[in-house]
N, C-alpha and C positions, 0 to 999 in steps of 0.2 A: 656457350649457349646454358643457359639455366635448364634445370630438371624438367621444369614444365615443358620446355621445347623439346626436350629429345623425348619426352612421353609421347608428344602430338608427332614428332618424327618416326618414333615406333610405329604408330597409329597408320602413318601415311603409308609406311613401308609394307605394313601386312596388308591395307588397302589393294596399294598397287599388287601386290603378288595374285589377290584375289581378281584383280579384274584386268590382269594382263598375262594369264594364263598359266599360274601359279608360280612357287618357290622352285627352281632348278639350282639346286648345290652347284657352286663354283661358277654360276653366271649372275650376272647382274639381274635385277628384279625388270628393268626396261630398257632396251638396245641392246640385248642380252647379246648375240652374236655381231662379232667385231674384230677387225684386224688391225694392227699397228704398223706405221709408216714412218719412216726416218724422213724430216723436214729441214728446210732453214728459214729464217724469217729476218727480213729486213724492213726498219723502220725508214719511213719518207723523211723527208726534211720539216714537212709540216706537224709530223707526230710531237717532236720536242718543244715545238710553239704551245702542245698543248698540255705535255705532260712530262716530268720528270724522270718519269718510271725509265730504269736503264735498258731495258730491251727499247725503249723509243728513240733512243739518241741516234740512230743510225748505223752501229757497229750490228754484224750479222750475230745472229743467234741460233743454236740449235732447237730442235724441235721434233717432240713426236706426236701424232696426230692417230687418234682413234676414231675411226669411222664405223656406226654403227649401221645397220641395214633394215632397222624395223624397230618402232615403240614396244614393239611386243617383249615380255619378259621370255617366252619360246624361243632358245637359242637355235632352234630346227625349222622354225616358222619359214613364210615367206617374205622378201623386201617389200616392204612397202612405205615406211616414213625415216629415212636415214637422219644420220646424227653426226657430230664432227666435234670433237673433246682435244682440243690443242694444249700440248704441257709446253711452256717453256723454258728451258735450262738456262737460268742467270749466271753471271759470273761469279758469285759471291757462294756459290752452291747449291743455291735456294732455287725454287721452281714457282713458276704463278700458271693458271690455270684456267681456259676460257671454253666454254661449252656452248655449242650452238644446236639449235635444229630447225626445221624447216618452217614452222610457224612462227609468225610476226609478232603475234601477242599471246599472251597464255590465259588459261581457263580458268584464273580465281584470283579475287583481290587479296585473299588473306588465306593462311594454311588451314583453318577452320571452313574456310568455303571450299577450299580443294577437297579437303575431306568429306563433307557434306555431298560435293559431287562425284565423287568416286564410289560412296555407297548408293548412290543413285544409279550409276552407271555400273552396279554390280548385277551380273549374269543373275535371270533366274533358271536356278538349276532343274526346271521344268521346261524351260525354252531354250535355253542357251544364250538367251538375250535379255538386256534392259528391259525394266518395266516403261515403255514407253510412255503410258499416260505420268508415271513421275518426272523422267525427261522431259518431256514436254510441259511440265509444272515448274521445273526448276529455270527452263529458257524462259519461259515468259516472266516469271518473277526477278531474273537477273538477265536485263538484255546484253551486258558487258560480256556475259558466259556466251552466249547467242551469238555474238558477234564473233567472238573467237572461233567459235566451233565453224562460223559463215566462212569465215577467211581461210582455217584450214581447209575447208573443204576446197575452196579455191584454188588452193595449192596445188599444181600437176605431179604426177605422180613420176620419179626420176629415171633418167636414161642414162645416169652416169653421176657419181658423185662429183667428177669433175665440171659438170653443167647443173650443179644444183648451189641455190643462196642458202646461205644459214643466219641465223638469228639468234644473238644471244640473250633478247628479250626482256633484260632489265637495264635500269639505268645505271652509270657508274660515275662517280666524281673524280674529274683528271684535274691535277695540280702542275702546273708548272716549277721553273725553277724560280720565279718571281711571286711564288703562292698566288698566282692566279686562277681560280679553279671554272670547270664547264661541265656541267652535266652532260650524257652522251651516250647514247645504245649504240653497242659494235653489230658489223654485219660482215658477213665473208661475201663478196662476189666473186663467180668464177671467171676466169680471164676468157675462158674457153666461150662465155656466154651461157645463158639459163636455157634448158631445154626441157620439156618432160612429155609424156606420154599418159594413155589412159590405162587405169588398174588391170583392165583386160589384156592391153598388150605387155604390161609389167610380169604378170603373173604367168603368161607363156615361157619366160625365162626360169632355169634354175634358182634355189633359193640364194646362191652364191654370184649369181649373174654380175650384181653391179661391184663386188671385188674383183672378179676376175675381168672384167670391163676395165676398171683402174689399171689393173696390172699390166694388162696388155697396153693402155697409154704409157704407163712410166716406163715399160722396156722402149719406147721409141723417144723418152724424153720426161723434163718435170711436168708436173701438174701445178697451175699456179690459183690461187685463192688469193684475191685482195682486199685487205681488213679498211672497213670503212667505217668512220662515226659518224651517226646524224648527231647533230647538236642540238640541245634542248633550247627552246626560248622562253621568255618569260610566260609564266604560267604553266608550263607542258608540268604534267604531274610526272616527279622522279621516285614515287614508292607504290606505283599500279602498275604491273607489267601486261594490265589487260587493256590499258589506255592507250590510243593509238597517239601519235603526234602528228602533227601537221607536215602535210607532204611536201610543203616550201619550206621546212627546216633544211638548215646546209648538212650538205655531206662530205665528209672531209677523208681523203682517203692516206690511211696512216701508217700502210706497211704492205708489203709483197709476200707470202707463203708461196715456198717451191715444196711439194712432197716429191723427193727424188726416188724412192726406194721403199720394197716392205722391208720390216725387222719385227722383233720379237720381245717378249719381257724378259727374255733371256738374254738377247745382246742388249736391251735396257737397262739390265740389273734391277730391276722394280717387279718383283712378282705380284704386285697388287694393283699397282697403277691406278691410287684414289684420284682420281679428277674433284677438285671441289671450287666452285665458281667464287668464293668467298677467301681463297688463296691466293692473297693480293700482294703487291710489292708496294714500295713507296712511291707515291706519283699517281696511285690509283685507289680510290676507296670506293666502299660497299655504300650504296645509298639508303634508305631507311624503309627500302622495299621487304616485308614482312615474308614475301615467298623466296626472295633471296637468302633471308637470314636462316629460314627452317632448313634450307637445303643442307647444310653443313652437316646436321644432324642426321638428315636421310641418307645422305652420301656414306657416313661414318656407320649408319647403323647397316645398310645395304653392306658394306664389305665387311662387317662381322657374319651376315647371314652366308656372302658366299665362298669367307673363306673358312670358316667354322664348324660347316655343317649345320645340323639341326641343334645339334648340343653348343655350338657357337651364338646359334640363333636364338635360343632360350636364353641363355646368358645373358647376351645384348638386351633382349627385352626386360628382364630380370632387373637388370642394372639401371634399365631407364623407367623402371614403373609402370610398363604398358600393364593395362588389362586382358592383353593379348598373349602374356606370358603364362 
């Protein structure tokens, strides 16, 4: 990434901390509370028709899953909007990551637009809430953001990680052994089916409810998520995570993920556990999506925050040339 991209990433991380309940040393800026699970992934025969990526050739590969229970940066907050970060361990010792959330589309076309949105949503110190007039003006002038918010509101609150669909939002280019390319978007579809509940029902449960519910299931057997690709058609935008693709685009199941038990960063041997959606492997390439591109810097700077305390945080900002340093 260029230095200017890191400066922008640093500003985004600072605004995320301001909008999502502050900076908590040792924790991520969003999806702060999470637990790790050991899993295995096996690709379907259809997968290698689309990509030569080693983990899509049909041999089982080990995986870790990090489930987060809320988009909040508050590690002690209630469960609201879960996430699913998957790390595939490849035979050559490298890894590739896939990060997915419950919303099907994102809230901005460019990093600058996301930064403007975060500033608009920053809570007023007097009320603890964003300025409603400014929010309405933003939504009125950018209908693609308004549509993303509308879709997000329509997503039911979870009853279980095992019955939640997750979406990776961005388009990626899949290249097979014949150098044939196909753009697609990832989706995790739960084998147990999708189920939801109201926010009021969810908030009757303790904050750790989603983790405990999943772990009760795991004591009975694996929890399965199917990895599905929605294939882009002619003219479908691949550089805009706010743009929906038509519902009639083909969907291909390319793999089966079995979550089998709990695990820890000590057992994994990676105390940092950085998940980076741009950390790809041969056969899968990033699209020209500018939001995808800036996420590398956002995650790297966030790691500096949570692993270095406030001193490491300031040093990371200074290196990035951020005005927040």
